C-alpha positions in Angstrom: -0.1 0.0 -0.1 1.5 3.3 -1.2 -0.3 5.8 1.7 -3.9 5.9 0.4 -3.5 3.7 -2.7 -3.6 -0.1 -2.5 -2.9 -2.5 -5.5 -4.2 -5.8 -5.0 -1.9 -9.0 -5.3 -4.9 -10.9 -6.2 -7.8 -8.9 -7.4 -11.1 -9.7 -6.2 -14.0 -10.0 -9.1 -17.2 -7.8 -9.7 -19.6 -11.1 -9.8 -22.8 -9.4 -10.6 -24.4 -5.8 -10.8 -27.5 -4.1 -11.3 -28.8 -0.8 -12.2 -32.4 0.6 -11.4 -34.0 4.0 -12.8 -36.8 6.0 -13.0 -39.0 7.6 -16.2 -36.3 10.3 -16.8 -33.4 8.2 -16.5 -35.0 5.9 -19.1 -35.3 8.8 -21.6 -31.9 9.6 -21.4 -28.8 8.1 -23.6 -28.2 5.2 -21.5 -32.0 3.8 -20.4 -31.3 0.8 -22.3 -28.5 -0.1 -19.9 -30.9 -0.2 -16.7 -32.3 -3.7 -15.7 -35.3 -2.0 -14.6 -37.3 1.4 -14.8 -39.8 2.4 -12.6 -42.0 5.2 -14.1 -43.8 5.5 -10.8 -41.8 7.9 -8.8 -43.4 6.3 -5.6 -42.3 2.6 -6.9 -45.8 1.6 -5.9 -45.4 3.0 -2.2 -47.3 5.5 -0.2 -44.2 8.0 0.0 -41.3 9.4 -2.0 -38.7 8.0 0.5 -40.5 4.6 0.7 -40.1 4.5 -3.2 -36.3 5.2 -2.7 -36.1 2.0 -0.1 -37.7 0.1 -3.0 -35.4 1.3 -5.3 -32.5 -0.2 -3.5 -34.3 -3.3 -2.4 -34.8 -3.8 -6.5 -31.3 -3.5 -7.2 -30.0 -5.9 -4.4 -32.7 -8.5 -5.4 -31.8 -8.0 -9.5 -28.1 -8.3 -8.7 -28.5 -11.6 -6.8 -31.2 -12.9 -9.3 -28.7 -12.4 -11.9 -25.9 -15.0 -10.8 -28.2 -17.3 -8.7 -26.8 -15.8 -5.6 -29.1 -16.3 -2.5 -29.3 -13.7 0.6 -27.2 -16.6 2.8 -24.2 -16.3 -0.1 -23.7 -12.4 0.8 -21.0 -12.1 4.1 -21.6 -8.4 4.0 -24.0 -5.8 2.5 -22.6 -2.3 2.6 -24.6 0.7 1.7 -25.8 4.2 1.9 -27.7 7.2 0.5 -28.4 11.1 0.5 -30.8 11.0 3.5 -30.9 11.7 7.0 -29.6 8.6 9.2 -29.6 7.0 5.7 -33.2 6.0 5.9 -33.3 4.8 2.1 -30.7 2.2 3.0 -31.7 1.1 6.3 -35.4 0.7 5.3 -34.9 -0.3 2.0 -32.2 -3.6 3.4 -33.8 -4.3 6.7 -35.8 -7.2 5.3 -32.3 -8.9 4.0 -31.3 -10.6 7.2 -27.5 -10.1 6.7 -24.5 -8.4 8.3 -24.7 -4.8 7.0 -22.3 -1.6 7.2 -24.0 1.7 6.8 -21.7 4.2 4.9 -22.0 8.0 4.3 -20.1 9.4 1.6 -22.9 11.8 -0.3 -22.6 10.9 -4.0 -19.3 8.8 -3.8 -21.3 6.4 -1.7 -20.5 3.6 -4.5 -16.9 4.2 -4.9 -16.7 3.8 -1.1 -18.8 0.8 -1.1 -17.3 -0.5 -3.4 -13.7 0.2 -2.2 -14.3 -1.4 0.9 -16.3 -4.6 -0.4 -13.1 -5.0 -2.6 -10.9 -4.7 0.6 -13.0 -7.2 2.4 -12.9 -9.6 -0.3 -8.9 -9.2 -1.1 -8.2 -8.9 2.3 -10.0 -12.7 3.2 -12.5 -11.1 5.4 -15.3 -12.0 3.1 -16.3 -14.5 0.1 -18.7 -12.2 -1.2 -19.3 -8.6 -0.2 -22.4 -6.3 -1.8 -22.1 -2.5 -2.0 -25.2 -0.9 -2.9 -26.6 2.7 -3.2 -29.4 5.2 -4.6 -30.9 8.7 -4.7 -34.2 9.9 -5.5 -34.9 13.3 -7.2 -38.0 14.0 -4.7 -36.2 12.8 -1.5 -33.1 14.7 -2.0 -34.6 17.8 -3.4 -37.1 18.5 -0.7 -34.3 17.6 2.1 -31.2 19.5 0.5 -33.0 22.5 -1.5 -36.8 23.6 -1.7 -40.6 21.9 -1.3 -41.3 20.2 -4.3 -44.3 22.4 -5.1 -42.5 25.5 -4.4 -41.4 26.0 -8.2 -37.9 28.0 -7.7 -35.7 28.6 -10.2 -32.5 26.8 -10.7 -29.4 28.3 -11.6 -27.6 26.9 -14.6 -24.7 25.6 -12.4 -27.7 23.3 -10.4 -27.8 19.5 -11.2 -30.4 16.8 -11.5 -30.5 14.3 -8.7 -30.7 11.1 -10.4 -33.6 8.7 -9.6 -31.6 5.6 -9.5 -29.7 3.2 -8.0 -27.1 0.3 -8.4 -25.9 -3.0 -6.6 -22.8 -5.0 -7.0 -21.2 -8.0 -5.7 -17.3 -8.6 -5.0 -15.7 -12.0 -4.8 -12.1 -13.0 -4.6 -13.1 -16.0 -6.9 -14.5 -14.8 -10.6 -14.1 -13.5 -13.7 -13.8 -10.1 -15.3 -14.1 -7.2 -14.6 -11.6 -7.3 -11.7 -11.0 -4.6 -8.9 -7.0 -4.2 -9.6 -6.6 -1.1 -7.1 -8.3 1.3 -5.0 -7.0 5.0 -3.6 -9.1 6.1 -0.5 -10.0 10.0 -0.8 -9.2 12.8 1.5 -11.4 15.6 2.3 -10.9 18.8 0.1 -12.3 22.2 0.7 -11.5 24.8 -1.6 -14.2 27.2 0.1 -16.8 27.1 -2.3 -20.2 28.2 -0.4 -22.8 27.6 -3.2 -24.8 24.7 -2.6 -26.1 24.9 -6.1 -22.4 24.6 -7.6 -21.3 21.4 -6.2 -19.4 20.6 -9.3 -16.9 23.4 -8.5 -16.5 22.1 -5.0 -16.2 18.5 -5.9 -13.7 18.7 -8.6 -10.7 19.5 -6.5 -11.4 16.2 -4.4 -11.6 14.5 -7.7 -8.3 15.8 -9.2 -6.6 15.3 -5.7 -7.5 11.5 -5.6 -6.7 10.8 -9.5 -3.3 12.5 -9.0 -2.5 10.6 -5.9 -3.3 7.3 -7.5 -0.9 8.1 -10.7 1.7 9.1 -8.6 1.5 6.2 -6.3 1.3 3.7 -9.2 3.5 5.3 -11.5 0.9 5.0 -14.2 -0.5 7.7 -16.3 -3.9 8.3 -18.4 -3.0 6.9 -21.5 -3.1 3.5 -19.5 -6.8 3.8 -19.0 -9.5 3.7 -21.8 -11.7 5.9 -19.4 -11.1 8.2 -16.4 -15.1 8.2 -15.1 -16.2 10.7 -12.5 -19.4 11.2 -10.9 -21.1 13.4 -10.7 -18.8 16.5 -11.4 -21.7 18.0 -14.1 -20.5 20.5 -16.9 -18.8 23.1 -14.3 -17.0 20.5 -12.4 -15.6 18.5 -15.4 -14.3 21.7 -17.0 -12.1 22.5 -13.7 -11.0 18.8 -13.3 -9.7 18.6 -16.6 -8.2 22.3 -16.2 -6.6 21.2 -13.3 -5.0 18.4 -14.7 -3.6 20.4 -17.7 -2.1 22.8 -15.3 0.2 19.5 -13.6 0.5 18.0 -17.6 -1.7 15.4 -16.6 -3.8 14.6 -19.4 -7.2 13.7 -17.9 -9.3 15.7 -20.4 -8.7 13.0 -23.4 -9.9 10.3 -21.2 -12.5 11.9 -18.9 -16.0 10.7 -19.0 -18.8 12.3 -16.1 -21.6 10.3 -15.1 -23.5 13.2 -14.7 -23.1 14.1 -18.2 -23.7 10.9 -19.6 -26.8 9.6 -17.8 -29.2 12.6 -19.4 -29.1 14.4 -22.8 -28.2 18.0 -22.1 -29.7 19.0 -25.1 -33.3 18.0 -24.6 -33.6 16.9 -20.9 -33.7 20.2 -18.7 -30.7 19.1 -16.1 -29.2 22.5 -16.1 -25.2 21.3 -15.3 -26.0 17.5 -15.3 -27.0 14.6 -13.4 -26.2 14.1 -9.7 -26.9 11.7 -6.5 -25.7 8.5 -5.3 -27.6 6.5 -8.0 -26.2 8.8 -10.8 -22.7 7.1 -10.6 -23.7 3.9 -9.4 -26.3 2.9 -11.9 -23.8 4.0 -14.9 -21.2 1.9 -13.1 -23.5 -1.1 -12.6 -25.5 -1.0 -15.8 -23.0 0.0 -18.2 -19.4 0.0 -17.4 -19.2 -3.0 -15.5 -21.0 -5.1 -18.5 -18.9 -3.4 -21.0 -15.4 -4.4 -19.0 -17.0 -8.0 -18.8 -17.5 -7.9 -22.4 -13.9 -7.0 -23.0 -15.4 -3.9 -24.6 -13.2 -1.9 -22.3 -9.9 -2.6 -20.7 -9.1 -0.5 -18.0 -11.1 2.3 -16.2 -10.7 4.6 -13.1 -14.0 5.0 -11.2 -13.8 8.1 -8.9 -17.3 9.2 -7.7 -17.2 12.3 -5.9 -19.4 13.4 -2.7 -20.2 17.0 -1.2 -19.9 16.6 2.6 -22.6 19.1 3.2 -25.9 19.3 5.3 -28.7 22.1 4.4 -28.3 23.6 8.3 -24.2 24.2 7.9 -24.7 25.4 4.5 -27.4 27.9 5.7 -24.8 28.6 8.3 -22.4 30.0 5.8 -20.0 27.0 5.7 -17.8 26.2 2.6 -18.1 22.6 1.2 -15.7 20.0 2.1 -15.7 17.1 -0.4 -14.4 13.8 -1.1 -13.4 11.4 -4.2 -12.5 7.6 -3.8 -11.2 5.9 -6.7 -11.3 2.1 -7.9 -9.5 0.6 -10.8 -11.2 -1.7 -12.6 -10.0 -4.0 -15.5 -10.8 -6.7 -17.7 -7.4 -8.4 -17.0 -7.0 -9.7 -13.6 -2.8 -9.0 -13.6 -1.2 -9.3 -10.3 0.9 -7.5 -7.9 2.3 -3.5 -8.3 2.3 -2.1 -11.7 
């Protein structure tokens, strides 16, 4: 381990994944890659919060069904979401009688969950570790912004919280894709105070982690098909690439952002792009993992980003600290330090 970075001598495998989305996500460019689409924002439940819990439950169930896994096959379930006390996760997963680790990393939750699951599997502490997360436009909007019926203007830098989720399972035994390495992110705060411009707040955290990975491993952007972030949107993506240019690290030519992928910026009114735990999670589980499994992609870096704010401290004028955790995914197993 090089400080924050670990390259696994025996890389674990992602043995299954599933992505669930809502109506707006289905209307985006990657709608076909979701395993299940729910047109009903309530997910047949009484409240949006119950709906988000149902979304997570669906993601776990579909991921298990894809490979014939049973609940008892899972040694640990790692999950979190954007809501207070992570109730989307705890209420969604309470019917699964499984060892549970609750985590909070805002929109970087899938990166952290996959990182932890991979460490547990690679270290021999779990035969199968599962990670899951979700977000819901309606639950996040009324917790972090305004009541849904308020009808306030959204500035151009604002992003649209995806109603989506993803689940995946990691095992020391299995085929591609493999988790070759991970980098644990640091809390970065550059003094941004505008809660409607989280891309600007999160971009420095993404850059810090990506740069650390390259420094620790001696690798470079040219070693990867894509450097995938989530969810920097238009503003944050421009800042990330500019920071790379300033240090002669060519992120720009390899960069993809889940917040820019999940919606069509021309036909869907999402301003700076998508956001939410489920944005990066659904793109990873629905698109990138299958593409790696098919061999269409060889190596990617997945670095989801999270703005670690709350409405209370934001209203008190505090700046927005952010974090980004990174996972190196590959269609080739490799071994040891690069």
